[in-house]
C-alpha positions as CSV (number, residue, x, y, z in Angstrom):
1,M,2.2,-19.7,-3.0
2,E,5.2,-21.6,-4.1
3,D,5.3,-19.0,-7.2
4,L,6.4,-16.4,-4.8
5,Q,9.8,-17.8,-3.9
6,G,12.8,-15.6,-5.5
7,K,10.3,-13.1,-6.8
8,T,11.1,-9.2,-6.0
9,A,8.8,-6.7,-4.3
10,L,8.8,-3.0,-3.6
11,V,6.5,-2.0,-0.9
12,T,6.1,1.6,0.0
13,G,5.6,3.0,3.2
14,A,7.0,-0.3,4.8
15,S,8.4,0.9,8.0
16,T,5.6,0.5,10.3
17,G,1.8,-0.8,10.2
18,I,0.3,-2.6,7.1
19,G,3.4,-1.9,4.9
20,A,5.8,-3.4,7.4
21,A,3.5,-6.4,8.0
22,V,3.2,-6.9,4.1
23,A,7.1,-6.7,3.7
24,I,7.7,-9.2,6.5
25,A,5.0,-11.7,5.0
26,Y,6.5,-11.5,1.4
27,G,10.2,-12.1,2.8
28,A,8.9,-15.1,4.9
29,R,7.6,-16.5,1.6
30,G,10.8,-16.1,-0.3
31,M,10.6,-13.0,-1.7
32,R,13.3,-10.2,-2.1
33,V,11.9,-7.0,-0.6
34,A,12.7,-3.4,-0.8
35,V,11.4,-1.8,2.3
36,H,10.4,1.9,1.5
37,Y,10.4,4.7,4.0
38,N,10.4,8.4,4.3
39,Q,11.5,9.5,7.8
40,S,11.4,6.4,9.8
41,A,14.8,4.8,9.2
42,G,15.1,2.9,12.4
43,P,11.7,1.0,12.1
44,A,12.5,0.3,8.5
45,Q,15.7,-1.2,9.5
46,A,13.8,-3.3,11.8
47,V,11.8,-4.7,9.3
48,V,14.8,-5.6,7.1
49,D,16.3,-7.3,10.1
50,T,13.3,-9.2,10.8
51,I,13.4,-10.6,7.2
52,V,16.9,-11.3,7.2
53,R,16.8,-13.1,10.5
54,A,14.1,-15.4,9.1
55,G,16.5,-16.1,6.0
56,G,15.2,-13.5,3.7
57,E,16.5,-10.7,1.7
58,A,15.7,-7.3,2.4
59,F,17.1,-3.8,2.0
60,A,15.6,-0.4,3.2
61,I,15.4,2.5,0.7
62,Q,14.4,6.3,1.6
63,G,12.3,8.6,-0.5
64,D,9.8,11.3,0.0
65,V,6.7,10.1,-1.9
66,R,5.7,13.7,-2.3
67,D,8.7,14.2,-4.8
68,S,8.4,12.6,-8.1
69,A,12.2,12.8,-8.6
70,A,12.7,10.9,-5.4
71,I,10.0,8.3,-6.5
72,A,12.2,7.7,-9.9
73,R,15.2,7.3,-7.7
74,V,13.7,4.6,-5.4
75,V,12.5,2.7,-8.3
76,R,15.7,3.0,-10.3
77,D,17.9,2.0,-7.3
78,T,15.4,-1.0,-6.2
79,N,15.5,-2.3,-9.7
80,A,19.2,-2.2,-10.0
81,R,19.5,-4.1,-6.6
82,L,16.9,-6.8,-7.3
83,G,17.3,-7.1,-10.9
84,G,13.6,-6.4,-11.4
85,I,10.5,-5.6,-9.8
86,D,7.7,-8.2,-10.0
87,V,5.6,-6.8,-7.3
88,L,4.8,-3.1,-6.5
89,V,2.8,-2.4,-3.3
90,N,1.6,1.4,-3.3
91,N,0.9,1.4,0.5
92,A,2.6,4.9,1.5
93,G,0.0,7.2,2.8
94,S,-1.1,9.7,5.2
95,L,-4.0,11.4,6.6
96,V,-1.9,14.4,7.2
97,K,-4.5,16.1,9.8
98,R,-8.4,16.0,10.6
99,A,-9.6,19.1,9.2
100,P,-13.3,20.4,9.2
101,I,-14.3,22.1,5.9
102,A,-13.7,25.6,7.7
103,E,-10.0,24.7,8.1
104,F,-9.6,23.5,4.6
105,D,-6.8,25.3,2.4
106,D,-4.9,24.5,-0.7
107,A,-1.7,23.4,0.9
108,L,-3.6,20.6,2.8
109,F,-5.2,19.7,-0.3
110,D,-1.8,19.3,-2.2
111,E,-0.3,17.5,0.3
112,V,-3.1,15.0,0.8
113,L,-3.7,14.3,-2.7
114,H,0.3,14.3,-3.6
115,I,1.1,11.7,-0.8
116,N,-2.2,9.5,-1.2
117,A,-2.8,10.0,-5.0
118,R,-0.2,11.2,-7.3
119,S,2.4,9.2,-5.7
120,V,0.6,6.1,-6.7
121,L,0.5,7.1,-10.4
122,A,4.2,8.3,-10.1
123,F,5.3,4.9,-8.8
124,C,3.4,3.0,-11.5
125,R,4.7,5.4,-14.1
126,E,8.4,4.3,-13.2
127,V,7.7,0.7,-12.5
128,V,5.4,-0.3,-15.6
129,P,8.1,0.2,-18.2
130,L,10.3,-2.2,-16.2
131,M,7.6,-4.6,-15.9
132,R,7.1,-4.4,-19.5
133,A,10.6,-4.8,-20.5
134,R,10.8,-8.1,-18.6
135,G,8.1,-9.6,-20.4
136,Q,7.0,-11.5,-17.3
137,R,3.8,-11.3,-15.5
138,G,3.7,-8.3,-12.9
139,S,1.3,-7.5,-10.2
140,I,0.6,-3.7,-8.8
141,V,-1.4,-3.6,-5.7
142,N,-2.4,-0.3,-4.3
143,V,-3.7,0.4,-1.0
144,S,-7.2,2.1,-0.8
145,S,-9.4,2.3,2.2
146,V,-12.8,1.8,3.7
147,A,-12.7,5.5,3.9
148,A,-13.4,5.7,0.0
149,R,-16.7,3.8,0.7
150,T,-17.8,5.8,3.6
151,G,-16.3,9.5,3.4
152,G,-14.0,8.6,6.4
153,G,-14.2,9.5,9.9
154,P,-14.3,13.2,11.5
155,G,-12.3,15.7,9.2
156,A,-11.1,13.1,7.0
157,Y,-12.9,14.0,3.7
158,L,-9.7,14.7,1.8
159,Y,-7.9,11.4,2.7
160,A,-11.2,9.6,1.8
161,G,-11.5,11.3,-1.5
162,A,-7.7,10.6,-2.2
163,K,-8.5,6.8,-1.5
164,G,-11.5,6.9,-3.7
165,F,-9.2,8.2,-6.5
166,V,-6.9,5.2,-5.7
167,S,-9.6,2.6,-6.2
168,T,-11.0,4.0,-9.5
169,V,-7.4,4.3,-10.9
170,T,-6.9,0.9,-10.0
171,H,-9.7,0.2,-12.2
172,G,-8.3,2.1,-15.3
173,L,-4.8,0.7,-14.8
174,A,-6.1,-2.9,-14.7
175,K,-7.5,-2.4,-18.3
176,E,-4.7,-0.4,-19.7
177,L,-2.0,-2.9,-18.4
178,A,-3.9,-6.3,-18.9
179,P,-2.4,-7.0,-22.5
180,D,1.1,-6.5,-20.8
181,H,0.1,-9.2,-18.2
182,I,0.4,-6.7,-15.5
183,R,-2.3,-7.2,-13.0
184,V,-3.5,-4.2,-11.0
185,N,-5.8,-4.7,-8.0
186,A,-6.2,-2.8,-4.6
187,V,-6.7,-3.8,-0.9
188,A,-9.1,-1.4,1.1
189,P,-8.4,-2.0,4.8
190,G,-10.8,-1.0,7.4
191,V,-9.8,0.3,10.8
192,I,-6.4,-1.1,11.6
193,Q,-4.5,-0.5,14.7
194,T,-1.1,1.0,13.4
195,P,0.7,4.2,14.1
196,F,-1.7,5.8,11.6
197,Q,-4.5,5.5,14.2
198,D,-2.1,6.4,17.1
199,R,-1.4,9.7,15.2
200,F,-4.9,10.6,13.8
201,S,-7.5,8.8,15.9
202,T,-8.3,9.6,19.6
203,P,-9.7,6.6,21.7
204,A,-13.1,8.0,21.2
205,I,-12.9,8.2,17.7
206,L,-11.9,4.5,17.5
207,E,-14.3,3.2,19.8
208,S,-16.9,5.0,17.7
209,F,-15.3,3.0,14.7
210,K,-15.4,-0.3,16.7
211,A,-19.0,0.1,17.4
212,G,-19.9,-0.2,13.7
213,I,-17.7,-3.2,13.0
214,P,-19.7,-6.5,13.1
215,M,-16.7,-8.5,14.0
216,G,-16.6,-6.4,17.3
217,R,-12.7,-5.3,17.1
218,I,-10.2,-3.1,15.4
219,G,-8.1,-4.9,12.9
220,E,-4.5,-5.8,13.3
221,P,-1.9,-5.3,10.3
222,D,-1.5,-9.0,9.9
223,D,-5.3,-9.3,9.3
224,C,-4.5,-7.4,5.9
225,T,-1.3,-9.6,4.8
226,G,-3.2,-12.6,3.5
227,A,-4.9,-10.3,0.9
228,F,-1.6,-8.9,-0.4
229,L,0.0,-12.3,-0.6
230,Y,-3.0,-13.5,-2.6
231,L,-2.6,-10.5,-5.1
232,A,1.1,-10.8,-5.4
233,S,0.7,-14.6,-6.3
234,A,-0.2,-15.3,-10.2
235,Q,-1.0,-19.0,-9.0
236,L,-3.7,-17.8,-6.9
237,S,-4.9,-14.7,-8.5
238,G,-3.8,-14.8,-12.2
239,Y,-7.1,-14.1,-13.3
240,V,-7.9,-11.4,-10.9
241,T,-7.4,-7.7,-12.0
242,G,-9.3,-4.3,-11.4
243,Q,-10.6,-5.6,-8.0
244,V,-10.6,-3.8,-4.7
245,L,-10.4,-6.2,-1.8
246,E,-12.4,-5.1,1.1
247,V,-10.5,-6.1,4.5
248,N,-12.5,-4.4,7.4
249,G,-14.3,-6.7,9.8
250,G,-17.7,-6.3,8.0
251,Q,-17.6,-2.7,8.5
252,Y,-18.6,-1.9,4.9
253,M,-20.1,-4.9,2.7
254,P,-20.5,-3.9,-0.9
């Protein structure tokens, strides 16, 4: 992955969990990384410090992905600071809450879809013109979920639907952007032990998930980083676009 040295990346939702692991992995390969966060300023700065201590370059940048104006600012400021964006990782997302259908309301729909679906398109809308203008190969890596395949756990159908949207949009954008030498792929993690699970899944729910994983364990964020490194590297994945890489311990096998 020598081609990653000196490349730039914007990783959204990178203060904790998979996003943090990806940002640190990119930094360790010589990439210059924008660590996006919304409310977790301290953890985001800890990710930056980890990258810098290892000899890399990174900075933290705040923005609410429910706000398209904030997304435009994040991209504009990242582009100015890094001199371009080679890799965009659309990782920011949230289940918001588990809600049976009897508790469904319009506000929940709007929040889940804005955070997990609309934000992906909004970031792409801002980044794609920058990638086109540079005339170099770019890579967009969206984050879907095994929930897009299975419908999700209890009360997570909205989140699952939003991630299904992400997977489908990935295919469409890959077709549109291929002539511009911009590859668009997705990574679909399975059940990964992150603050996301701490917030939304009880021990009983996690045990039920674990029982359906052939590898017999809940994943860790570092189990996902290889897929993101692969998709960022044109040397390794230059002929790969429109794909959804499943990283789930065998929980779902397409």
